[in-house]
N, C-alpha and C positions, 0 to 999 in steps of 0.2 A: 232860264236858261238854270235862276239860282235854285229853281223849284227840281229840277233833273237835279241836279250838283249832288242837293243835300238826298235823294233819294238816292244817287248811286253810293252815295257814300254810306248809305243807311243799310245799304245790299252788303257793304262788304265788310263793315264792320260785323253786322249779322253772319255772314258768311266765317268770316277769324274765328267766332267765340263756339258757330258749331263746329267750327274745324279741333279747336282745344280740346272742345267736351269729348268729342269722336278719338279723341286720339287713343291711341291705346299701346300696352305695352310689346316691344317686340315679339317677345313669347311668355309665356306663363311668371317664368323663371326673371323675370329680367321688376330690378328691382328700379335701376335707376340709368339712366345714359348723360352720359355728360360730352359734349362734342361727337358724339357717334360712337364711344367706347359707353360701351356696358358693365356695372356692375350687376350679378348673378347674384338672388337668396340665397347661393349656397355659401359663398365670400363672406358676405352677412356671417350667416350662422355661425360661418367657421370662426369668424373674431369675436361672436357672440359667448360660445362657449367659450375659448382663449382666455375672455375674459370676466367671466365665469367662475373660470378654473383659477386663477390669480388673484379674486379675489375672496374665494372660498367657500364660494360656494357651493351648495351641491346642485348638481345640473338637473338633476329631478326636480327641483323642488322648491324652494319657497319665495321664489316668484309667483305674483301671480301673471296673469293673463295680460295684464293692461301694464303691468313693468317690464315680462318679458318685452314687449309691442316697445313700449315706450325706449327700455333699455338698445333695442335693435331696430330701430329709424333713430336714434344719434348717432350707433355706429354708423348707422348707413349715410347720415349727414360727414360726419368726421371721412367715412373713405371718398365722399362725392370733393369735398375740398380736400383734399389729398392728390386723386386724379387731377383735379384742375391745374396744384400748382408744381406736380408732376410733369404732366404737359407741357405748359411755361417751362418747364428746368428741360426739358428735349427740346425744345422748339431755341432754345436760345444752348443747347453744346453743353451743358451741365452738370449731365446726365454722372454719376458715382463709376468709376471703374472698376470691371472684374478686381485688382488688384485691392479696391480700397473697400468693397465686399468683402471677399476673405480675408481682410486685419482684423472687422471691426466681426464677422460671425468667430475668430476664432478665438478674437476679446471676448465676446460675451460667451463661448461654451468655456471657459479656461478652468467658470469659478466653479464646476465642476463635474467629474466621475463621469465616463462615456455612459454606463451604465443609468446613472440620471440622469441624462443627460435625453436618452432616449425616455425613460420616463414621463417625463414632462411634457417632451413632443406628443408624446402616445393622449397621454390626460388631455394637451389644450386641442388635439386634433388638426393641428401644424404638421408640417411637413417640410424639411432640412432646403427646398423650395424658395415654400411659403414663406420661410424666415426669411433666406437669402433677398426674396422678391423685396420683402419688406425691406431689409436695413437699404437696398439699393434705391425705392422711393425714399426714405428717410435723408437719407445724404447728399440726394442730388437734391431736394429740397431745401436743405441745411444751406447748402449750395447756393441756391436761387435767393433764398433769404437773404443770405449775408449779403451777394451781391445788389438785391437791389431794395434791402430795409438796414440793414448790421451797418452798413458804410458808408450808409449817408443818418449817421447820429455822431453829434457833436453838442459835448460835455465844456460849455467851457468856463475858466476862472473864474467868470459873476454867477454863473448857474447855481458854483460851489460855498464861492458866497452868500448867495441869498437862502440858498435850503439852510446854509445853517442859520443864518441872522431869524431866520422862521424858525430856526427847529432846535434852539439852543439846549432846552431844557432836555434832549435826545441826547445827549453829549455830557450833560453832569450826571459820574460815578459816584452813585453813594455810597459805592463799599469798594475795596482791593477788589480786584476779579485777577484769576488766571486761566490762560490761555494755555489747554495741555491736553498734548495725545496717546495715548499709550499703547503695547502689544500685549496683549493675554493672550496667558498662556494656560488654558485647563488640563485638572487630570483625568479629566472624563470622556467618552466618545460625545459629540453632537450634533445629529445630522443639520442638523439645523443652520447652522455657521458654515460658511468655505473662505476659502480663500483662495490665492489665485496660484499655490501651489497644493492645493485640496491635502494639506497636511493638517494631520489634527493625531494629538498627545492622547493617550489613552489608561495611559496608570501613571502614579507620581513620578516613579522611574525615567518613564518617557518624556513628563513635563520638564521635572530637570534638567536632561540632558538637552534638552531646546533651548531653553534658558542660556546652557551655556552658550550653545553654538551663534547664539541673537547675541548673547555678548559680546563674544569675539571677531561679532561681523558689525561691530557697530565701532569695538574698542580702534576694527581696522579703518570704521570710514563710511559703511556703509550707507544712505541714509536710510534714516529711518520709517518715513511714511511706505518708503517701499518695499521695508523690512516686515512695517506691519499689515500691508496688502498683501505681501505673501505669504503670511506666516504668523498673524495675530489670529485671534480663537474668537472673536467678538464679533457682531455687526459693524463697528464702527471702523473694522479693517477697511473696506472698500475703500473708507474717507481718507487712508494713510492715518489713522488712528488716533484723529482730529475728534476732541467732544468738545470744542470750542470752546468761549471766555465760562467760568465756574465762580459766582460770587465767590467771596469766604464762607458766608455766612450756610450756605449749599458743600461747599465745602468739609465745614467741622461739620457735618450729618454723616459725613465719611467711616470708612473704621480708623481709629487714631494714625493706623502704619501708615495709609494713605495718604493723611492728613499732613503729617511731619514728610513725608518724603516729598510732597510740592513745597511746602515752605520752606524746603532745604535748598530747595535748585534756582539757581540762577538762570534765566528767560538763553535757552541755547544750549543745556545741559540738562542731560538725560540720569536716570534714576538707577541705583542697583538694584536684581527684581527683587518683587516688593513679594509674599506668599500669604494671600488672604485666600477667606472662605472658601471662592471660588475660585483659585487659580494664584499662578504667578501672575504680576501685572510690573511693565518696565513703566517708566513714567517719562517725559519729554514738556519740559515748559518751555513753551516756543513765547510768550510772553506775559510780561505784567502791566494789571493797571491799576494805580494808586489814586484812592477817588476824588472827589472832584471837577471841578468842569474843566474837561477836554476841549484845546481851542484850536481853530482853525487854521492855525500854522503846525499842528500836529497834523504828518504825512496819513496816519492812520487813518484822523479824522476826514482827510482829504478823499484819500483811496473811499473808505466807504459813501462817503456821496457818491461821490463820480461812480461808482459801480448800482445805485441805491436811482438813482438820476436815470442811469445806461437801461436800467430793466427797467423802469418805468415807462422812457421814450418806445423799448421796442418792444413794449407788449401794447401799447398804444400802434405804433407803425405796422404794427403785426397783422391787427386785428381791420384796420385799413386797408391793408395792401390787400385781403383774405377777401375785402368787401367787394373791392376794387376789380381785384380777377375771377371775383364771381359774377359779378355783375356785366362783364363781356364773354365769359359762358355761356355757353346755350347747355342749360338743365333743365331734367324732367323726370323729377321723385316718383313715380308710378307707387311703391310703398304708401307717401304721406297722401297721395290720392285716392286710394282703395281705403286706407284706414278715413279715412274722410266720410267716403260715401257710405260704407260698410255702419257709419259712427260703431270705429274702435272695434268690430266684429269680423274680421277676414274667415273668408267660407271655410269650410273646417279640413279639407283636405290641405292648405299652407298653417293653420293654428296647430299641425299634427305634425309637424316638423319643428317645432318648438322644444329644444332637450330640455 
């Protein structure tokens, strides 16, 4: 009897192995299947072209066959993960609403003129529907992770104190530091810089009038960060003009007028417009830190530690959650299988589709 059971078990194992080996893609263009949902080659190729465009790599060019295939395999793996999480979000009724999608779409589009937006779409090979579908997935997955990951993270006072005791050297400020934000208005056109109002002064006279408007708005109590996002003509405008903490030694390497303006401010104060080589700067001093050891009782120290611990744990739990979700899903990666079986050399008609 035991012998018969062993033979039967061997037959079952052999049948399972044969089934796996003979498992074929539903179609030539199916590169993966996640719980019955296909991910086609065209979708991977589309995001491949988009990534090429965003990274500035010529579509025809500088990547070798192996590099291009490696990138596509990475994109496919990301699409698989997103599909797994999106399916979980749908099962829990956490799919983003149309209103949320439209709001995020309008926000992402607001930094460009209509012509610029259409040009970027054309260059990336994506459509408006592609973008909205991607936004819906992104928002839905974030809702899922907020529910199943972020909500479970707790950073206690004891955690903060323990981190401080182990890392006191990080909180020893070697020299005074200045937390600075700025609004920049340049006298020349710069197509590479975008703000929420698409407002760009192109002459010194226009720059002067724009600065006077900003001064008036600031005097009336308009939020500095909002004005920076709406009107600043430098890359930091998207962050509300925030430049972070600048050590005094680095400040000394800037133009003297800028350094003097920062040193003359008290935290919370805003400077008069300063005309420098690249245009007008309006400076806000957010905070100033003196040199020396910062204590655990400092609210900024506690906030910094809590944020660090929060980010670390979120990263850990996200990775664990994705591994768990992937283990529970049924995934077949046909592209990976074909790459292994062909030793990295896909058939000519497949590789011919490489951009």
